[in-house]
C-alpha positions as CSV (number, residue, x, y, z in Angstrom):
1,M,-8.7,5.4,2.4
2,A,-11.3,3.1,3.7
3,H,-8.8,0.4,4.7
4,N,-7.5,2.2,7.8
5,T,-8.3,4.9,10.3
6,H,-6.4,7.6,8.5
7,A,-7.1,7.1,5.1
8,L,-5.9,2.5,3.9
9,G,7.1,2.1,-8.5
10,F,11.7,-1.0,-14.5
11,C,13.1,-3.3,-17.7
12,L,15.2,-3.0,-21.0
13,G,14.7,-2.2,-24.8
14,I,12.1,-3.3,-27.3
15,A,13.2,-6.4,-29.3
16,I,10.3,-8.5,-30.7
17,L,9.9,-10.2,-34.1
18,L,6.3,-10.6,-35.4
19,G,5.7,-13.4,-37.9
20,N,3.4,-12.7,-40.8
21,N,1.5,-15.7,-42.4
22,L,-1.5,-13.7,-43.4
23,A,-0.4,-12.3,-46.8
24,C,-2.5,-14.7,-48.9
25,A,-5.2,-15.6,-46.4
26,K,-8.4,-13.8,-45.9
27,P,-8.5,-12.9,-42.2
28,A,-11.3,-14.3,-40.1
29,P,-13.6,-11.8,-38.4
30,P,-12.2,-10.7,-35.0
31,A,-13.7,-12.2,-31.9
32,A,-15.6,-9.9,-29.6
33,V,-13.2,-8.3,-27.1
34,N,-14.0,-6.5,-23.9
35,P,-13.0,-2.8,-24.6
36,A,-11.1,-2.6,-21.3
37,E,-9.2,-5.8,-22.1
38,K,-8.5,-4.7,-25.6
39,Q,-7.1,-1.3,-24.4
40,A,-4.9,-3.0,-21.8
41,S,-3.6,-5.6,-24.3
42,F,-2.8,-2.8,-26.8
43,K,-0.8,-0.9,-24.2
44,I,1.1,-4.0,-23.1
45,T,2.0,-5.0,-26.7
46,A,3.0,-1.5,-27.6
47,N,5.3,-1.3,-24.7
48,L,6.7,-4.9,-24.8
49,K,10.3,-4.9,-23.7
50,L,13.2,-7.2,-24.0
51,G,12.8,-10.4,-21.9
52,Q,9.1,-9.9,-21.4
53,D,6.6,-12.7,-22.4
54,Q,3.5,-11.6,-24.3
55,A,1.4,-14.6,-23.3
56,L,2.2,-14.1,-19.6
57,L,1.5,-10.4,-19.7
58,D,-1.8,-11.1,-21.4
59,L,-2.7,-13.4,-18.5
60,Y,-1.8,-10.8,-15.9
61,A,-3.8,-8.2,-17.8
62,R,-7.0,-10.1,-17.0
63,E,-8.1,-9.9,-13.4
64,A,-7.8,-13.3,-11.5
65,K,-11.3,-13.2,-10.1
66,D,-11.4,-16.7,-8.5
67,E,-9.1,-19.3,-7.0
68,A,-9.0,-21.2,-10.4
69,A,-7.8,-18.1,-12.2
70,V,-5.2,-17.4,-9.4
71,K,-3.9,-20.9,-9.6
72,K,-3.6,-20.7,-13.4
73,L,-1.7,-17.5,-13.2
74,K,0.7,-18.8,-10.6
75,Q,1.3,-22.1,-12.5
76,A,1.9,-20.2,-15.8
77,T,4.4,-18.0,-14.0
78,L,6.3,-20.8,-12.3
79,E,6.5,-22.7,-15.6
80,K,8.5,-19.8,-17.0
81,K,10.9,-19.8,-14.0
82,G,13.5,-17.1,-14.5
83,K,12.1,-16.1,-17.9
84,A,9.1,-14.7,-16.1
85,V,11.1,-12.1,-14.1
86,A,11.0,-9.3,-16.7
87,S,7.3,-9.7,-17.1
88,L,6.7,-9.8,-13.4
89,I,8.6,-6.6,-13.0
90,E,6.5,-4.9,-15.7
91,V,3.3,-6.0,-13.9
92,M,4.5,-4.6,-10.6
93,K,5.4,-1.3,-12.2
94,N,2.5,-0.8,-14.5
95,G,-0.7,0.6,-12.9
96,N,-2.7,-0.6,-15.9
97,F,-2.6,-4.2,-14.5
98,P,-5.3,-5.3,-12.0
99,E,-4.1,-4.6,-8.4
100,K,-4.7,-8.2,-7.3
101,N,-2.5,-9.4,-10.2
102,R,0.3,-7.0,-9.3
103,W,0.1,-8.4,-5.7
104,I,0.4,-11.9,-7.1
105,A,3.4,-10.8,-9.3
106,T,5.2,-9.5,-6.3
107,F,4.9,-12.8,-4.5
108,M,5.9,-14.7,-7.6
109,L,9.0,-12.6,-8.0
110,G,10.1,-13.4,-4.5
111,K,9.4,-17.1,-5.1
112,I,11.3,-17.3,-8.3
113,M,14.3,-15.0,-7.4
114,G,14.5,-15.7,-3.7
115,P,16.9,-13.5,-1.7
116,K,18.2,-11.9,-5.0
117,A,14.8,-10.1,-5.1
118,I,15.3,-8.3,-1.8
119,P,17.0,-5.1,-3.1
120,F,14.3,-4.7,-5.7
121,L,11.5,-5.4,-3.3
122,A,12.9,-3.0,-0.8
123,K,12.3,-0.1,-3.3
124,F,8.6,-1.0,-3.5
125,T,8.1,-0.4,0.2
126,Q,7.9,3.3,-0.9
127,H,5.5,2.7,-3.8
128,P,2.5,5.1,-4.0
129,S,0.1,2.1,-3.7
130,W,-0.4,0.9,-0.1
131,Q,-1.2,-2.6,-1.5
132,M,2.2,-2.8,-3.2
133,R,4.0,-1.5,-0.1
134,L,2.2,-4.2,1.9
135,A,2.9,-7.0,-0.6
136,S,6.6,-6.0,-0.7
137,L,6.9,-6.1,3.1
138,K,5.2,-9.5,3.3
139,V,7.6,-11.0,0.7
140,L,10.6,-9.4,2.5
141,A,9.4,-11.1,5.7
142,A,9.1,-14.5,3.9
143,L,12.6,-14.0,2.5
144,K,13.9,-13.3,6.0
145,A,15.3,-9.9,5.0
146,D,16.7,-9.0,8.4
147,D,19.2,-6.3,7.3
148,L,16.7,-3.7,6.4
149,L,16.2,-2.1,9.8
150,P,15.9,1.5,8.6
151,L,13.3,0.5,6.0
152,Y,11.1,-1.3,8.6
153,V,11.5,1.6,11.0
154,R,10.3,4.0,8.3
155,S,7.4,1.8,7.5
156,L,6.2,2.1,11.1
157,Q,5.1,5.6,10.2
158,D,3.5,4.6,6.9
159,D,0.2,6.4,6.0
160,S,-1.5,3.0,6.0
161,L,-2.4,1.4,9.3
162,I,-2.3,-2.0,7.6
163,V,1.3,-1.4,6.3
164,R,2.4,-0.2,9.7
165,G,1.0,-3.4,11.1
166,Q,3.0,-5.5,8.6
167,A,6.2,-3.5,9.4
168,L,5.6,-4.5,13.1
169,F,5.2,-8.1,12.1
170,N,8.4,-8.0,10.1
171,I,10.3,-6.6,13.1
172,Q,8.9,-9.2,15.5
173,H,9.2,-12.1,13.0
174,L,12.8,-11.2,12.2
175,H,13.6,-10.4,15.9
176,L,15.1,-7.0,15.2
177,T,15.8,-5.9,18.8
178,K,17.3,-2.6,17.7
179,A,13.9,-1.5,16.4
180,A,12.4,-1.8,19.9
181,P,12.6,1.9,20.8
182,Y,10.9,2.9,17.6
183,V,8.1,0.3,18.2
184,W,7.6,1.7,21.7
185,A,7.4,5.2,20.2
186,M,4.3,4.1,18.3
187,L,2.3,4.4,21.6
188,Y,2.9,8.2,21.4
189,D,2.1,8.6,17.7
190,Q,-1.3,10.2,17.3
191,N,-1.7,8.5,13.9
192,N,-2.2,5.2,15.8
193,Y,-5.3,6.6,17.5
194,S,-8.7,7.4,16.0
195,G,-10.8,10.4,16.8
196,K,-9.9,13.8,18.2
197,E,-7.0,14.1,20.6
198,Q,-9.1,14.5,23.8
199,H,-11.4,11.6,22.8
200,A,-8.8,9.6,20.9
201,K,-9.2,5.8,20.9
202,R,-6.4,3.3,20.5
203,T,-6.4,1.3,17.3
204,S,-5.5,-2.3,17.3
205,I,-1.9,-1.5,16.3
206,I,-1.3,-0.2,19.9
207,A,-1.8,-3.7,21.4
208,Q,0.3,-5.1,18.6
209,A,3.1,-2.7,19.3
210,I,3.0,-3.5,23.0
211,R,3.2,-7.3,22.3
212,T,6.1,-6.6,19.9
213,V,8.2,-4.7,22.5
214,G,7.6,-7.7,24.8
215,D,8.8,-10.2,22.1
216,L,11.9,-8.0,21.6
217,K,12.4,-7.9,25.4
218,F,12.7,-4.2,25.5
219,S,13.6,-3.7,29.2
220,K,13.1,0.1,29.1
221,A,9.4,-0.6,28.7
222,K,9.1,-2.6,31.9
223,E,8.6,0.3,34.3
224,P,5.9,2.2,32.2
225,L,4.1,-1.1,31.5
226,L,4.0,-1.9,35.3
227,K,2.3,1.5,35.8
228,M,-0.1,1.0,32.9
229,V,-1.2,-2.4,34.0
230,Q,-2.6,-0.9,37.2
231,K,-4.8,1.6,35.5
232,K,-8.3,0.6,34.4
233,K,-8.2,3.0,31.4
234,Y,-5.9,0.4,29.8
235,N,-8.3,-2.5,30.3
236,D,-8.7,-2.8,26.5
237,I,-5.0,-3.6,26.1
238,L,-4.5,-5.4,29.4
239,E,-3.9,-8.7,27.7
240,A,-1.1,-7.2,25.6
241,I,0.5,-5.5,28.6
242,D,0.4,-8.7,30.6
243,Y,2.0,-10.6,27.6
244,A,4.7,-8.0,27.2
245,L,5.6,-8.0,30.9
246,S,5.8,-11.7,31.0
247,K,8.2,-11.7,28.1
248,I,10.4,-8.9,29.5
249,T,10.5,-10.1,33.1
250,G,10.4,-13.9,32.4
251,K,7.5,-14.2,34.9
252,S,3.9,-15.0,34.1
253,S,0.8,-13.8,35.9
254,P,-1.5,-16.4,37.3
255,E,-4.7,-17.4,35.5
256,G,-7.6,-15.2,36.5
257,N,-9.4,-12.0,35.9
258,S,-7.9,-8.5,35.5
259,A,-7.8,-8.0,39.2
260,V,-5.7,-11.1,39.8
261,K,-3.3,-10.0,37.1
262,R,-3.1,-6.5,38.4
263,N,-2.3,-7.7,42.0
264,F,0.4,-10.0,40.6
265,W,2.1,-7.2,38.7
266,Q,1.7,-4.7,41.6
267,R,3.7,-7.1,43.8
268,Q,6.3,-7.3,41.1
269,A,6.5,-3.6,40.9
270,L,7.0,-3.3,44.7
271,N,9.7,-6.0,44.6
272,T,11.5,-4.0,42.0
273,T,11.4,-0.7,44.0
274,I,12.4,-2.3,47.4
């Protein structure tokens, strides 16, 4: 996919009653309807399930193209409170809804259900759509879901670079220190580099991973980082290495250029070996 360097998944039974006041009245001519919207509305009505709200589903069937539409969609959802849950789940599951609206539905589910939504959202981190995997991880971070270590570790190897970056954020944000070795291993994963092996270039996620091992105070990364900081080929991630070393050692390099920082960490390395 174009979104990264390598490429960038629910309810009950039908129970609706339809009123009929049209037996004696001559129906008015139907208003013009966009064929795509008509098709989407038909599918949604035909598959309406217990607990779902037709009016809310109709809103989600139309793409929220601007801030006003997004605000209207969110307000309509929050007004329904818990009664919106079944409809939100349908939107998340159903690929006929606009991707942006499925994203909004994921955040609204988390906002309405709170921590009770965590087990459900966890399943969506394996959804075929990278946008849905990303949205689920973002909501899990907001809900402080800190007992999903295996899930976040698995997401570090997601096909999407953006999703891998979000998994890193979750680990750092939730301070999941046991994930540190897996974060460090990202430096050796060729999926985090672009180009052919001999001419591979580091993607931005490498610097993010280094900063994260620093935030997690992963002591086993200290020695290799002290070696890396001395090599000019790591100039592009020098700031991240300097940051990680400061977090792991509790010492900060002085203000200055790369040479000043290298000299400082070289002295630290010598003090460690003496």
